[in-house]
N, C-alpha and C positions, 0 to 999 in steps of 0.2 A: 636369938638376938639378930642374926642376920636377916631372918625373915621379917622381924619388926622393922629393920631399917629399910628393907625393900618396900614394904607397904608404905612407909613414911615417904619415900622418894616418889612412889606412883600415886599417892593419895591426891596431888594437885591435878594430875592428868585425868584420874578417874572422876574427880569432882567436876572438872571441865567438861568431860565427855557426857556426864550425866546431865549436866546443865543445858548442853547443846541439844541432847536428845529430847529433853522436855521442851525446848524451845522450838525445835522443829515440828513437834507434835502440835503445839499451840499456835504456830505461825499463821495457818490459814484463817484463824478466827480473829486475827489482830487486824483492825481497821478493814473490814471487808468492803470492797468497792463493787458496785454492779457493773457488768460489762455486757451490753447488748441484751439486756433483760427483755424478752419478748412480751410486748403489750399490744393488744388489738386497738386499733383506731377506726370507729365505725361512724360514717357520716351518712346519716338518713335525711338530711335537710333538703326540703323540696324547694328552697328559696322563697323570694318574695318579690312583689312589684312595688316600685317606688312611685311617689306622686307623679314624677315625670314620664311614667310608663316603662321605665327601664328595668331590667331584671337584676336582682342581687342574690348571690348565695354565700351567706356569711359562713356556712359550714365548711365551704372550700378554703375560704380565708383562715379560718380557725385551725383546719387540718395543716395548712402550710405553716402556721405559727407554731403548732405543736411540734412539728418535725424540726424546726429550728430552735426549739426551746432549750436544748442541751448543747453546749460547746463540746466539740471533738477533742478528745485528749488521747495522745499517743495512738492514734489511728482507730480508736474505739469510742463508741458512745455509750452512756449508761443505759439507754433505751434503744431497743430494736422495734420500731413501729411497724406493725403488720395491718395494711390497710384492707378493711372488710366493708361490705355493703349493707349487712343487716346485723342487728342485735342478736338474732338467733344464731348466727354464724359464730359470733364471739362467745356466746354461751356453750355452743357445742365444742368450741376449741378449749375452753376453760374446763369443761368436763372431761376432756380428753388429755388434759395437762399440757396444752400447748402454749397457753398465755398466762401470765402472773397477774394480769389485769386488763382492764378495757376502758376506754374513754368514749362515751356515746353521745353523739350529737343528734337530738330528735328531730322529727319531720318539721315541726313548727318553729325550729331555732331562729331562722332569718325573720319570719314574720313577727315573732315577739321582740326581737332585737330592734326592727324597724319602729315597732310600737312605742319604744322608749322614747322616741323623739316626738310623741304626740300627746295629746291631753289625756288619752287613756292607756298608760304604759302598763305592760305585762311582761315581768321578767322571764326569760327563757332559762331552761335548766341543762346543766351538763351532768350526765350521770356517769359516776365512777364506780366501776366494779372492781373488786379485789378478790382474787383467787386464794383465799386464805389457807386452804388445806393443802395447797401445793407445797409450801414452805413458809414457816412462820416469819422468819427474818427477811426472805425475799418479798413476801407479800406486804410486809410492813414498809420496805423500801419502795415497792411499787405504789403503795398508797401515798407515801411522801412525795414521790416524784409526780404522780398524777395531780395531787392536790396543788403542787408547785406550779405545774402547767396550768391548771385552771386559774390560779392567782394571777399568773402572767397575762393570760388571756383577758381576764377581768380588768386589769390595769390598762391594756391596749384598747379594749372596747370603751372604757370610760373616757379615755382620751378622745376617741373618735366621736363619741356622743357629744362631749363638751364642745369640740371643735365645731361640729355640725350645728349645734345650738347657737354658737356665737356667730356663725355665718348668717343664720336666719335673723338675728337681732331682735328676736321676739322674746317677751317674758318667759321665763323657764317655770313650767307648771309645777305647783308643789308636789304633786304626786310623782313628777319626774325627778325632782331634787331627792326625794326619799330613797329612790332606787339607784342613784348614781354611785353611791359608796360601793355597792356591790351589784352591779347590773346583771350579772349571770349568777343564778343560783346553783350551788353544788349539792348533788344527792349521791352519797356514798353508800354502797351495799356490799357486804361480804358475801361471796359465792363459795360453796363448799366449806362453810365454816367449821372450825375444829371444835367449838363449843367450850364449855367451862371445866370440863374434867378431862383433859387430854394433855396434861403437862405442858401447857402453852403451845400445843400442837406438835409436841416432840415424844408423844407416846410411842410411836413405832421405834424410835431410837432407844427409849428406856427399856423396851422389851427385848431388843436385839442383844444387849450386853449380857443378861443372865443366860439367854439361850446359846450364845456363842461360848461362854464359859462352861456351860453344861455339855456342849458338844466336845469341847476341848478335854474335859475330864473324863468323859465317856470314852473318847478315843485313846487317852492315856492308859486307862484301865484295860481296854480291850487289847491294846498293843502289848502291854506287860504280860498278860496271859499268853499271847501269841508267842512272845520271845521265849517263855518258860517252857512251852509245849515242844516235845520232841516228835518229828514226824518220820515215819519209815518209808512212806511213799507219797506220790504226787496226789493221789486220791484222797488220802487223809488230810493233806493241806487244803484241798479244795473243800472238803466236807467242813473243816474247821472255819473256813471263810464264810461258807454258807451259814454256820451257826452265828458267826459274828454279825452277819447281815441280819439274822432273825432277832438277835439280841438288840441291834441297832434299832430295828422297827420297834421293838417294846420300849426302849428308852425314849424313842422319838415321841410315841404316843403318850408316854408318861410325862415328858417335859411339856409337850404341846398343850395337853389339857391342864397340866399343873400350873404352868405359867398364866394361861388363860383365866383360871379360877383365881389365882393370886392377884392378877391385874385387875379383875372385876369385883372380887369380894374384899380384898385387903386394900389395894390401891384406889378402888373405886373409880377407875378409868371408864370413859364411855367406850363401850365395845358393842356395835350394832347388832353383829350375829356371833355369838360364842361358838357355835358349831363350826362356821366358816374359818373363824380365827384360829381355833384349836387344830383344825385340819391342816391349814396353811403353816402354822408354826411347827407342826410335826413333820411336815414335808421338808421345811427349811432346816430343822435339826438334823433329820436323816442325811440330808444333802452335805452339810457341813461336816458331820461325823465321818461319812464315806471319803470326803476330800482329804480331811486330815489323816485318816487311816492310809489312804493311798500314798500320800506324800511321805509319811514316815515308813511305809513299807519299802520304799525305794532308798531314802537317805537315812533312816535310823531315827533314834530319839532326838537327834539335833534339829529335826524338823519341827517339833513342838514349840520352841521358842519363836520360830518364824511367825506361828499363828498368834502368839501373844503380842508380838510387834505389830501384826497386822491389826489387832484390836486396838493397840496403844495409839497407832498413827491413823487408823481408819475411822475409829468412832467419832472423832470430832468433825469429820468431813460429812458423815451422815445426816447431821443437823443442818448442814448448809446447802444451799442451791448451787449447782455447778457454775452458775452465771456470776456468783459473787466470791468465787475462789480465785486465788492467784493462778495465773495461766499454767504453771508448772503442775500443780495439783489437779487443775481441771482437766488437762490433756494427758497426763502421764500416771497419776495415781488413781483418781476417782474412777475412771472408766474400768479399772482392773480389780475393784473392790468387790468380791462376790457377795458380800453382806448387803450391798446397796439393793440388790434385787428383793431381799427380804423386806427392808424398810420401805421400798417403793409399793410392794405388794400390800403391806399393812396400811399405807396411806389411802390406796384406792379402797380398801375394806372399811377404814374407819371414817374417812371424810368425804368420799366421793359417791357413797351410797351404792357401790358396786358389790355384788355378791362374788363368791370364790368362782374363778373360771380358769381355763387353760392358760389364758394370758398371763395370769398371776404366777403360775407355777412351772411354766415350760422351761424357763432358764434354770431354775432350781433343780428340776428334773434332770436336765441336760448335765448339769454339774454332778449329780448323784450318779447317774448311769455311767458317765465317763470315769468317775472315780472308781466305781465298782469294777469296771473292766480293767483299769490300771492295777487295782488291787488283786485281781485274778491273775493278771499278766506277772505280777512281781512274784506270785507264788510259784508260777510256772518256771520262770527264770531261775529263781532261787533254788528250785528243786533240782534244776539241770546242774546248777553249780555245785550243789551237795554231791550229786551223783558223780560228777567228774572228779571232785575232791576225794570222794570215797574209792573211786576206781584208782586213783593215783596212790593213795595209801596202801591199797591191796597190792598193787605191783611192787611198791617199795618193801613191803613186808615179805614178798616172795623172794626178792633179790637179798 
């Protein structure tokens, strides 16, 4: 009866704590706001010569307009413009995951703008590139921001053209009237597109969760076997850890290939290279497994709930770009998530046309090697403690 009364008294606190826990996990995805989203601004405009023989470069003016397009809020702007000289530089940067998009002003931009006030108008084009594979939500925001900039530029250019035509006091040509509504044409193109069978660009995150849970279950099973095994020497303990490592390699290959087959055959996700994906997932699984074993070897079974919480709080962040997270999560949570190296690697493999390379696995390998060293050290130290305890018991028995 007393137990029931205690549970009744604690139930509001438990309910509130659970509610706060879920709120904290979902907080980053509530009203995400871009902060200094890196976008390339390329001005290739060669300028034009006006009838009075003066030179004009509308590309420079549009560049200045673009940089002033967003009002600064709380010391930060939604876009961080990176000025480049050529479109190729922007493409290279997007392929290297430096920019979420680009605004390109072509070489004939000024010439065509000047032609809008003549009898033979030709509308210039603004090219908008969206780096879709980098992150689905951030790329959508980049597209919206860039289209908003293009619309603002169109409005200001339209005002300038109308003002210039009024000063001339000449009849406005019919062809010119037809282009005044939208003097500058927009051309939008997705770069590193994630395709139609990619869970809307979130296939790397969807593959992470089963692999992380598989690593956790494998670590629990191997740790339980370890705790139930009695060792008479340090050598036996090291031999057992070596066997654990070999079993971990087998589980990693099983899960890596199994998840790849499931994603391709059952979920029908677009996987450019099944071999590269399976090897990468196997390395990620082994790294996470060793990390979990290393932690619990030092702090015991209470370490496993930490990895469950890491999944609970970390998974929502993996589908977000750092630039749209709240500052606390961006600076203090996301950089410490080991699973982000897995999802980043999968993005490269799935959307950027890159094959498996050392760049993809070096951090994961570093996590795995460090964890293995810590695992071996825990065996050494624990064995010393057991030896001291045994010596103490022997002395007490003699006394």
